[in-house]
N, C-alpha and C positions, 0 to 999 in steps of 0.2 A: 173139379168138383168145388163148391163153397161150404164151407162150413157151413153146420145148421145154424138157424138164427136164435139167437138166446132170447128165453121167452121175457117179454114186456115187463118193465117194471109194473109194481103196483100203484096205485095213484096214493100220492103222496102230498101230507103238507109242504111247504116250503121248509117249514121248520123242521118234520120230519126228515127231506133228504139232507139237510144241512146235521142233523143229529147221526143219518146213518155213513155221510160222508166223514165224519170227524171221527167217527169210533173207528171204522177203519182204518183212518190214519193212524190212531194210538196204537190199535192190532198190529197193525203191520211194526210199527218200531218196536212193539214189546217183543215181536217174534224174531226182530232182529238182537235184544238183548237177550234173550233166553239163552240162559248159560248150560242148559242141557242142550242145545244144540251146537254144531261146528261153525267155528267164526272166527275173527278176531277181534279184540280190544278195544282196539281203535274204529273199528265199524260201531262196536257195542255202547263207545263212550261218545260217537256221534248222534247213534239214534237216543241215546239217553238224554243227551242237550235239546233233542229236538223234541222230546217226550212232554217237556216242560211246558212250551209254547202249545203243542197241539193237544195238551191235557186239557190247557185253559180254553182253547175254544171248543173242545166239546163240553167243559160244562158251561158255557156261554150260548151253546146250541140248546142244552138243557134249561138253563136259564130261561132263555126266551121261550120256549114252550109253555113254560109254566106261570109267565107275566101274561102270554095271549090266552092263557085260560084252558091251555091243552094238560089235562091234568091225568090224563091215563095215556099208557104206552101200550099201543095195538100190537102185542106181539106178534099176532101170527100175520098180520100184512108187515110188519118189520122185518121177521123173519124170511118171509119171501122175497123182500127186497136183498138182504145180506145173501142170500142164497143166489141171487139174479148176477148181484155184484163180486161171486167167487167167497164169501165170506167163509165159508166152509174150510177151502182151503188154509185160506189167510188167520182164521182165528186158530187151525191146528199148528202154526206154529208155535202159537204160545204155550201149547201142552207139552210135556215130556216125551221124546221119541220113544217107539218102542223099546223094550229090553233088548238087548244082546246079551244071549248066555255064551258068547264063545270066549 
């Protein structure tokens, strides 16, 4: 039996798609750097080094939207796209893990 089909992505401009992709790349790296999560310092160091490049690409995506006159972020549509692309799980890695009272 095949897994269920994910919902389709909402219609996005090319610039909005670029923004979503670059944002999730940054979030993934921040999740790897998160000192509240288990991991190795070398992996965190590599993620921090890559973060500079990815943050620049995120800035460029937003700058392109601004230059093209896309002055509003359509949050409901972009949030749907993030959910389709597993954004809830990916962004959860940036937060602190649940408290362990043991």
